[in-house]
C-alpha positions as CSV (number, residue, x, y, z in Angstrom):
1,X,192.9,156.8,84.7
2,X,189.3,157.3,85.4
3,X,188.0,160.8,85.4
4,X,187.1,162.1,88.8
5,X,183.5,162.0,89.8
6,X,182.0,165.5,90.0
7,X,179.1,166.0,92.2
8,X,176.9,169.0,91.9
9,X,175.4,170.4,95.1
10,X,172.6,172.9,94.6
11,X,171.6,175.3,97.3
12,X,168.0,174.9,98.5
13,X,165.7,177.6,97.2
14,X,164.9,180.2,99.9
15,X,161.6,181.5,101.1
16,X,161.5,185.2,100.1
17,X,159.5,187.7,102.1
18,X,158.9,191.3,101.2
19,X,159.4,193.8,104.1
20,X,158.4,197.4,103.9
21,X,158.7,198.5,107.5
22,X,155.0,198.2,108.3
23,X,153.5,196.0,111.0
24,X,151.7,193.8,108.4
25,X,155.0,193.2,106.6
26,X,156.6,192.1,109.9
27,X,153.8,189.6,110.4
28,X,154.6,188.4,106.9
29,X,158.2,188.0,108.1
30,X,157.0,185.9,111.1
31,X,155.1,183.6,108.7
32,X,158.0,183.4,106.3
33,X,160.5,182.5,109.0
34,X,158.3,179.7,110.2
35,X,157.9,178.5,106.6
36,X,161.6,178.5,106.0
37,X,162.3,176.6,109.2
38,X,159.6,174.0,108.4
39,X,161.2,173.3,105.0
40,X,164.8,173.6,106.2
41,X,165.6,176.3,103.7
42,X,167.1,179.8,104.1
43,X,165.0,182.9,104.5
44,X,165.7,185.9,102.2
45,X,164.3,189.3,103.3
46,X,163.8,191.9,100.5
47,X,163.1,195.5,101.1
48,X,162.5,197.5,97.9
49,X,162.1,201.2,98.1
50,X,161.9,204.3,95.8
51,X,163.2,206.9,98.2
52,X,166.0,207.1,100.8
53,X,163.6,206.9,103.8
54,X,160.5,205.0,104.7
55,X,157.4,206.0,102.6
56,X,154.7,203.8,104.1
57,X,151.6,204.8,105.9
58,X,152.9,203.9,109.4
59,X,156.1,202.1,110.4
60,X,155.9,199.3,112.8
61,X,156.4,200.0,116.6
62,X,159.7,198.1,116.5
63,X,161.2,201.1,114.6
64,X,160.8,203.3,117.6
65,X,159.2,206.7,117.8
66,X,156.8,207.4,114.9
67,X,158.5,210.7,114.3
68,X,161.9,209.2,114.0
69,X,163.2,208.8,110.5
70,X,163.3,205.2,109.2
71,X,165.9,204.3,106.6
72,X,166.0,201.3,104.3
73,X,168.8,199.8,106.4
74,X,166.5,200.2,109.5
75,X,163.8,198.2,107.7
76,X,166.2,195.4,106.9
77,X,167.7,195.3,110.4
78,X,164.3,195.2,112.2
79,X,163.0,192.5,109.8
80,X,166.1,190.3,110.3
81,X,165.8,190.7,114.1
82,X,162.1,189.7,113.8
83,X,162.9,186.6,111.8
84,X,165.4,185.4,114.3
85,X,163.1,185.9,117.3
86,X,161.6,182.4,117.0
87,X,164.3,180.8,114.8
88,X,167.7,181.9,116.0
89,X,169.5,179.2,114.0
90,X,167.7,180.1,110.7
91,X,169.9,181.2,107.8
92,X,168.8,184.7,107.0
93,X,169.9,187.1,104.3
94,X,168.5,190.5,103.8
95,X,168.9,193.3,101.3
96,X,167.5,196.7,100.4
97,X,167.1,197.5,96.8
98,X,166.3,200.9,95.3
99,X,163.8,199.7,92.8
100,X,160.0,199.2,92.3
101,X,158.9,196.6,94.9
102,X,156.9,194.4,92.5
103,X,159.8,194.1,90.0
104,X,162.2,193.2,92.8
105,X,159.9,190.5,94.3
106,X,159.0,189.0,90.9
107,X,162.7,188.7,90.1
108,X,163.4,187.1,93.5
109,X,160.6,184.7,92.9
110,X,162.5,183.1,90.0
111,X,164.9,181.5,92.5
112,X,162.5,181.0,95.5
113,X,160.5,178.1,96.9
114,X,157.8,180.6,97.9
115,X,157.2,184.3,98.3
116,X,155.4,185.7,101.3
117,X,153.8,189.1,101.2
118,X,151.5,191.2,103.4
119,X,148.3,192.9,102.6
120,X,148.8,196.6,103.3
121,X,148.2,199.0,100.4
122,X,149.6,202.5,100.1
123,X,146.2,203.7,101.4
124,X,147.1,202.3,104.8
125,X,144.0,200.2,105.3
126,X,145.8,197.3,106.9
127,X,144.3,193.8,106.7
128,X,141.4,195.0,104.7
129,X,142.7,195.7,101.2
130,X,145.4,193.9,99.2
131,X,148.1,196.3,98.1
132,X,149.0,196.6,94.4
133,X,152.4,195.0,95.0
134,X,151.1,191.9,96.7
135,X,148.4,191.5,94.0
136,X,150.9,191.8,91.2
137,X,153.2,189.2,92.8
138,X,150.4,186.8,93.5
139,X,149.2,187.2,89.9
140,X,152.6,186.8,88.1
141,X,155.1,184.9,90.3
142,X,156.4,181.6,89.0
143,X,156.4,180.1,92.5
144,X,153.7,179.8,95.3
145,X,152.9,183.2,96.8
146,X,151.5,183.3,100.4
147,X,149.4,186.4,101.1
148,X,149.2,187.0,104.9
149,X,145.6,187.9,105.6
150,X,143.4,188.0,108.7
151,X,143.8,189.4,112.1
152,X,144.8,186.3,114.1
153,X,148.3,185.2,115.0
154,X,150.5,185.3,111.9
155,X,152.5,182.1,112.4
156,X,152.8,179.2,110.1
157,X,153.0,176.8,113.0
158,X,150.7,176.2,115.9
159,X,147.6,177.7,114.2
160,X,144.4,177.8,116.2
161,X,142.5,175.6,113.8
162,X,145.1,172.9,113.0
163,X,143.9,172.6,109.4
164,X,144.7,173.6,105.9
165,X,142.0,174.0,103.2
166,X,142.7,173.5,99.5
167,X,140.2,174.4,96.8
168,X,140.1,171.6,94.2
169,X,139.4,172.4,90.6
170,X,138.4,170.1,87.8
171,X,141.8,168.3,87.6
172,X,144.8,167.6,89.8
173,X,146.9,170.7,90.2
174,X,150.1,171.9,91.9
175,X,147.9,173.4,94.5
176,X,147.0,170.0,95.9
177,X,150.6,168.9,96.1
178,X,151.6,172.2,97.8
179,X,148.7,171.9,100.3
180,X,149.5,168.2,101.0
181,X,153.1,169.0,101.8
182,X,152.2,172.0,104.0
183,X,149.8,169.8,106.0
184,X,152.3,167.0,106.3
185,X,155.0,169.2,107.7
186,X,152.7,170.8,110.2
187,X,150.9,167.6,111.2
188,X,147.7,169.4,110.3
189,X,144.5,168.0,108.7
190,X,144.0,168.7,105.0
191,X,140.5,169.7,104.0
192,X,140.0,169.3,100.3
193,X,137.0,171.2,99.1
194,X,135.2,170.8,95.7
195,X,132.4,173.3,95.2
196,X,129.6,172.3,92.8
197,X,126.5,173.8,91.3
198,X,123.4,172.6,89.6
199,X,123.0,174.6,86.4
200,X,119.6,176.3,86.1
201,X,119.0,174.7,82.7
202,X,119.0,171.2,84.2
203,X,115.3,170.2,84.6
204,X,113.3,167.2,85.3
205,X,112.7,166.8,81.6
206,X,116.3,165.6,81.1
207,X,116.3,161.8,80.9
208,X,119.4,161.4,83.1
209,X,118.5,164.0,85.7
210,X,114.8,163.2,86.2
211,X,114.0,163.8,89.9
212,X,117.5,164.2,91.2
213,X,119.6,166.7,89.2
214,X,121.5,167.8,92.3
215,X,122.6,164.3,93.2
216,X,124.1,163.8,89.7
217,X,126.2,167.0,90.0
218,X,127.3,166.1,93.5
219,X,128.4,162.6,92.5
220,X,130.3,164.1,89.6
221,X,132.0,166.5,92.0
222,X,132.9,163.7,94.4
223,X,134.5,161.7,91.5
224,X,136.5,164.7,90.4
225,X,137.6,165.4,94.0
226,X,138.8,161.8,94.4
227,X,140.8,161.9,91.2
228,X,142.5,165.2,92.2
229,X,143.5,163.7,95.6
230,X,145.0,160.5,94.1
231,X,148.5,161.6,94.8
232,X,148.1,162.8,98.4
233,X,150.5,160.9,100.7
234,X,148.9,158.3,103.0
235,X,150.4,160.0,106.1
236,X,148.3,163.2,105.5
237,X,145.1,163.4,107.4
238,X,142.7,164.0,104.5
239,X,139.1,165.2,104.8
240,X,137.0,165.4,101.7
241,X,134.2,167.9,101.2
242,X,131.8,168.5,98.3
243,X,129.8,171.6,98.9
244,X,127.0,173.1,96.8
245,X,127.5,176.8,95.9
246,X,129.8,179.2,94.1
247,X,133.5,178.3,94.7
248,X,134.2,181.9,95.9
249,X,131.5,181.7,98.6
250,X,132.3,178.2,99.6
251,X,136.0,178.8,100.1
252,X,135.5,182.1,101.8
253,X,133.4,180.3,104.3
254,X,136.0,177.6,104.8
255,X,138.7,180.3,105.5
256,X,137.0,181.0,108.8
257,X,138.1,177.6,110.1
258,X,141.5,177.3,108.4
259,X,145.1,178.3,109.2
260,X,145.9,178.4,105.5
261,X,143.8,178.4,102.3
262,X,145.4,177.1,99.2
263,X,144.2,177.8,95.6
264,X,145.6,177.3,92.2
265,X,146.4,179.8,89.5
266,X,146.1,178.6,85.9
267,X,148.8,178.9,83.3
268,X,148.9,182.3,81.4
269,X,146.5,182.5,78.5
270,X,146.4,184.8,75.5
271,X,145.9,187.8,77.8
272,X,148.9,186.9,80.0
273,X,148.9,186.2,83.8
274,X,145.5,186.2,85.5
275,X,144.4,185.2,88.9
276,X,140.9,184.1,88.1
277,X,137.8,185.2,89.9
278,X,138.0,182.7,92.7
279,X,141.6,183.4,93.6
280,X,141.2,187.1,93.2
281,X,138.3,187.1,95.6
282,X,140.1,185.1,98.2
283,X,143.3,187.1,98.3
284,X,141.2,190.2,98.9
285,X,138.7,188.8,101.4
286,X,139.9,185.6,103.0
287,X,139.9,185.4,106.8
288,X,143.1,183.4,106.9
289,X,146.4,183.6,104.9
290,X,146.1,182.5,101.2
291,X,148.6,180.5,99.2
292,X,148.3,181.1,95.4
293,X,150.1,178.2,93.6
294,X,150.8,178.5,89.8
295,X,149.8,175.4,87.8
296,X,152.8,173.5,86.5
297,X,151.0,170.4,85.2
């Protein structure tokens, strides 16, 4: 008798979103719900807390009167209701955990397709400064982390610009693949940007650079960009850009005309996880949401 065929069915990895009861975190829930619906995966809402009642700067209006006490269960209920507002059929799970938020979210990231976080820090300067929890998660999570920045509508679908920007480094990275898939699912254009600079030590005395040092560096950047985009699916509307200037400045400028900005995060070095100067600048100052994608190549 033949042995029965055993088929293994794995559950799709959820999109995880951190909710702390604040308005910025509920906008993160909006984005996360869209993201989960786009990819056909569940949404997991996580509220981590250190005390028995809300400890943020200002709870969202959906929690009722500002003077009313807000419990961890209240945060979970409001966030779940917010997630189902636009996606009533979305599978949503939610939990409140009495533990440090960064530890809870990093643990949840091990079994997540992406983690979505807001920008509010404990100082209450919403949409201006990145909180320590969001920064820690973006720096160390093993999956893409989407930091919801900017003051426009926080929805992953129907963005005002209809475009996603990806910053392309020296070699193909997971960031390009992530950005390509996000653009394809949204039917959005993908703007691939390769910043380049002409080093100050390049002079006309150099035999290969005589007269046109800038052109040589731009052509090199164009070749690197083309190599990085080799695996982008043909059905993605791809636009290529080589721009002279520091990558941080170039990508910050591009964020003004994007619905999502995607950057990579290199593998941990001898000093552990690091964002890098470009990604660090973008998650603090971008005008639009930023996806930080860890390199898996």
